[in-house]
Phi, psi and omega in degrees: 000127183242120181055040177078008181250130181266116181298335180294333178293320178295320179294318180294320179294319179295321178293320180294327182295331182257000182235346183287157177289151179230149180270190184296311185297316179294322178297318179296313182293319178297318180296318178296317179296320178292324178295315178297318179298322179292320178299316179297319180296320179294320178298319178295321179298318179296315181293330183274347183254279184249354179079162182290321179293320178294326178293318181290327184264352183279154177269149178300143178134211187297338182293345181252011183296320180297320178295313181297321179294317179295318179296321180296317181298311181292325179294320178293327175298315179289332174297318178297319179293319177293324177295325179297312181288332177291319177295318179293321177292324178295323176292322180295324182260002182053045184277155178300135184294330183294331177291315181294314181290329174296320177297319181291315182295317179293328176295320176295321177295322179296322178297320178295315180294325179295317177293322178292328179296325178296337180278335188244347185290142173242115184295133185096354179236095183298335182289347180281348178279125180299135180291334180294337181294316179292323179295316178295321179297319177294322178295318178297319180294322177295317177294323179297317178296322179296317178292322183294315187271004178296141181285137179289155177288140180297128178087359181292324181292319180290328176292321178294322180294316181291325178289333182282320185258001173057058174284118180274321182270186178292157181293144180295142179280132179299154182296325179296320179293325178294320178294322179295319180295324179291318181289335180278355178292138183295132179278145180279121181295150183292329182295333182284342180276112183263125180266122181293143180291154180291144181293137180266146179287152179288152177090186183284136181291143180279142180290155179285159179093194181213169182085200182282164179293133178089352181266000000 
């Protein structure tokens, strides 16, 4: 422990960040962020290898091997990251594993076809683009939508919350439930409350009024 900080907490938090379940919104935002990151990585690969002008003027074949190899490596890295969030989303929604793994496998196949397309594509000739690339892309998008719109398992969010903050005792009772429990307590009827009589003075009671008797 250094300056009151336990390094195991950082390790545990980092492990939890990559293994905890995620909901729809986080899955959507993570997927969008990874897609933008992959596009930026491909642009950087093109600029760092043969350049955009060299790509447009180059002939298909060995001159693009360095570009295709760099794109393939970065694409597989993003496939692994997308597979991680897909598995976490699948656990949150208790989705069939074959859907999640089909999404991961097809994403890896798409990365291979994408790198291979850079080797054979001729710019200005749409027929040089393999038709299977678009088919795989549509299949991946359909599986992604299925994983995104899956309903979460009841209680999954509260389990994630308790595991994150380490609640040892029972969960706190909401204030509304406490008020309902208080109002449901049986009321004591008024008839059951017995009021003791006022104390009487000792001796014979004095007649009402004043003066002599009979006046």
